[in-house]
C-alpha positions in Angstrom: 34.9 14.7 127.3 36.9 12.0 125.4 35.9 8.4 125.0 38.1 7.2 127.9 36.5 9.7 130.4 33.0 8.7 129.2 33.8 5.0 129.6 35.2 5.6 133.1 32.1 7.5 134.1 30.0 4.7 132.9 31.9 2.3 135.1 31.5 4.6 138.1 27.8 4.7 137.4 27.7 0.9 137.3 29.7 0.8 140.5 27.0 2.8 142.3 24.6 0.0 141.5 27.1 -2.8 142.4 29.8 -1.9 144.9 33.3 -3.1 145.2 32.2 -4.9 148.4 29.8 -6.9 146.3 32.5 -7.8 143.9 34.9 -8.8 146.7 32.2 -11.0 148.2 31.8 -12.8 144.8 35.5 -13.4 144.6 35.7 -14.8 148.1 32.6 -17.0 147.5 34.0 -18.6 144.3 37.7 -18.9 144.8 37.7 -22.3 146.4 35.0 -23.9 144.2 35.0 -26.1 141.1 36.0 -24.9 137.6 32.8 -23.0 137.1 33.3 -21.2 140.4 36.9 -20.3 139.5 35.5 -18.8 136.2 33.0 -16.7 138.2 35.8 -15.6 140.5 37.8 -14.5 137.5 34.8 -12.6 136.1 34.4 -10.8 139.4 38.1 -9.9 139.5 37.8 -8.5 136.0 34.7 -6.5 137.1 36.8 -5.2 140.0 39.6 -4.2 137.6 37.1 -2.3 135.4 35.9 -0.4 138.4 39.4 1.0 139.1 41.2 3.7 137.0 44.6 1.9 136.9 46.3 -1.4 137.4 48.0 0.0 140.5 44.7 1.0 142.1 43.3 -2.4 141.3 46.3 -4.1 142.8 46.1 -2.1 146.0 42.4 -3.0 146.3 43.2 -6.7 145.8 45.9 -6.6 148.5 43.4 -5.1 150.9 40.6 -7.6 150.1 42.6 -10.7 149.2 46.0 -10.4 150.8 46.8 -14.1 150.2 46.0 -14.0 146.5 49.3 -13.4 144.7 49.4 -11.2 141.6 50.3 -14.1 139.2 47.5 -16.3 140.6 45.1 -13.4 140.2 46.1 -13.0 136.6 45.8 -16.7 136.0 42.2 -16.8 137.4 41.2 -13.8 135.2 42.7 -15.5 132.1 40.8 -18.7 132.9 37.6 -16.7 133.1 38.2 -15.2 129.7 39.3 -18.4 128.0 36.6 -20.7 129.4 33.6 -18.4 130.0 31.5 -20.3 127.4 33.1 -23.7 127.9 31.0 -26.7 129.0 33.1 -29.0 131.1 30.4 -31.5 131.7 31.5 -34.1 134.3 35.2 -33.5 133.6 37.2 -32.2 136.6 40.4 -30.5 135.5 43.0 -29.5 138.0 43.4 -25.8 138.4 47.1 -26.0 137.4 45.9 -27.5 134.0 43.4 -24.6 133.5 46.2 -22.1 134.2 48.4 -23.7 131.5 45.6 -23.8 129.0 44.4 -20.3 129.7 47.5 -18.6 128.4 46.8 -16.5 125.3 49.6 -18.2 123.4 47.9 -21.6 123.5 46.0 -22.3 120.2 42.2 -22.6 120.6 42.1 -26.0 118.8 44.6 -27.5 121.2 42.6 -26.2 124.2 39.4 -27.6 122.8 41.0 -31.0 122.1 42.3 -31.3 125.7 39.2 -30.0 127.4 36.8 -32.2 125.4 38.9 -35.4 125.8 37.4 -38.3 127.7 40.7 -38.8 129.4 41.6 -36.0 131.7 45.2 -34.9 131.2 47.7 -34.2 134.0 49.7 -31.0 134.3 52.9 -32.5 132.8 50.9 -34.0 129.9 49.5 -30.6 129.1 53.0 -29.0 129.2 54.2 -31.8 126.8 51.2 -31.2 124.5 51.9 -27.5 124.4 55.6 -28.0 123.6 54.8 -30.6 121.0 52.1 -28.5 119.3 54.5 -25.6 119.1 56.9 -28.0 117.2 54.0 -28.9 114.9 53.3 -25.3 114.1 56.9 -23.9 113.9 59.2 -26.7 112.8 59.3 -27.4 109.1 60.2 -31.0 109.8 56.7 -31.5 111.1 54.8 -30.0 108.2 53.2 -33.4 107.6 51.7 -33.3 111.1 50.5 -29.7 110.6 48.8 -30.7 107.4 47.2 -33.8 109.1 45.7 -31.6 111.8 44.3 -29.2 109.2 42.8 -32.0 107.2 41.3 -33.6 110.4 43.4 -36.7 110.0 45.0 -36.2 113.4 43.8 -34.3 116.5 46.0 -31.5 117.8 47.0 -33.7 120.8 47.9 -36.6 118.6 50.1 -34.4 116.4 51.7 -32.8 119.4 52.6 -36.1 121.0 54.1 -37.4 117.7 56.1 -34.2 117.3 57.3 -34.5 120.9 58.5 -38.1 120.3 60.3 -37.0 117.1 62.2 -34.3 119.0 63.1 -36.7 121.7 64.5 -39.2 119.2 66.5 -36.5 117.6 67.8 -35.4 121.0 68.9 -38.9 121.8 70.7 -39.3 118.5 72.6 -36.1 119.1 73.6 -37.2 122.6 74.7 -40.6 121.3 77.1 -39.0 118.8 80.7 -38.8 120.0 81.6 -35.2 121.0 84.8 -34.8 119.1 86.2 -31.3 118.5 89.3 -31.0 116.3 91.0 -28.0 117.9 93.9 -28.0 115.5 91.6 -28.0 112.5 89.6 -25.1 114.0 92.7 -23.0 114.7 93.9 -23.5 111.1 90.6 -23.1 109.4 90.2 -20.0 107.2 86.4 -20.1 107.2 84.9 -16.7 107.8 88.5 -15.3 107.9 90.3 -13.4 105.1 94.0 -12.8 105.3 93.8 -9.2 103.9 91.1 -8.2 106.4 92.9 -9.8 109.3 96.3 -8.1 108.3 94.6 -4.7 108.0 93.0 -5.1 111.4 96.3 -6.0 113.0 97.9 -2.9 111.5 95.1 -0.7 112.8 95.5 -2.3 116.2 99.2 -1.5 116.2 98.6 2.1 115.2 96.1 2.6 118.0 98.3 1.0 120.7 101.4 3.0 119.8 99.7 6.3 119.2 97.3 6.2 122.2 99.1 4.4 125.0 102.4 4.3 126.9 105.0 1.7 125.9 105.1 0.2 129.4 101.3 -0.2 129.5 101.3 -1.8 126.0 104.0 -4.3 127.0 102.2 -5.2 130.2 98.9 -5.8 128.6 100.4 -7.7 125.6 102.3 -9.9 128.1 99.1 -10.6 130.1 97.2 -11.4 126.9 99.8 -13.8 125.5 100.9 -15.5 128.7 97.6 -17.3 129.2 98.3 -19.6 126.3 96.0 -22.5 127.2 96.0 -24.3 123.8 99.7 -23.4 123.0 99.0 -21.1 120.0 99.7 -17.6 121.2 103.4 -17.8 122.1 104.4 -19.6 118.8 102.3 -17.1 116.9 104.1 -14.2 118.7 107.5 -15.5 117.7 106.4 -16.2 114.1 105.0 -12.7 113.8 108.1 -11.2 115.4 110.2 -12.6 112.6 107.8 -11.3 109.9 107.7 -7.9 111.6 111.5 -7.7 111.8 111.7 -8.4 108.0 109.1 -5.7 107.4 111.1 -3.2 109.5 114.1 -3.8 107.3 112.0 -3.3 104.1 110.1 -0.3 105.6 112.6 1.8 107.5 111.1 4.6 109.6 111.2 8.1 108.2 111.5 11.3 110.3 108.0 12.5 109.4 106.6 9.1 110.4 108.4 9.3 113.8 106.9 12.7 114.5 103.4 11.4 113.8 103.8 8.5 116.2 105.3 10.5 119.0 
């Protein structure tokens, strides 16, 4: 018997002492209560999950016992119970939506602790802003001073998060205030990331593939369709310029009989 089988048998033994009906009753009794009750409901749900052999079996049981409890809500409640099982909320009453936001595993512990222990309860939108701002504190090199200030206890995580948010908003407004000017002509003529030798070789390879693999009528039709939609007025002039250069090349490189056989 492997470890998984032994663990499952232990759970079954526990289930004989405490039934799934007992677990379901606990969930129902605590679902509509205060924060502490939601935590107990999450613990009961986790107990129910441990008494099933798979997620699918657990889901089917939940649908039978709690048909109005959606899967995501169920997961949120279980996450809340894991995150806040030892948390003392005192007299603070946090909305369940705030608890769901803070219970996500991606939220750093220090930010959660700062929000939960605050004398001023935060609204849902404030928590979302704090999460986004603190992510900027941790990941944006421009906010390294804020990250250092949190580490040295000079700022709380929420204070740093709010300051990082304000910085990002200022930068966003600066970008929006700048005139949106795009020099199309300069872009078309720019040789940045473009080498003439590589581009010329690519064109030759494309010509080889077109002529050797496809019918002349199909080639002409597709070239015409590709060039005709000349929105910025570049393709057709380029066609005529290339036609002149290709004509000169044809004079310098007359076709040989062996070449003709290879193409046909």
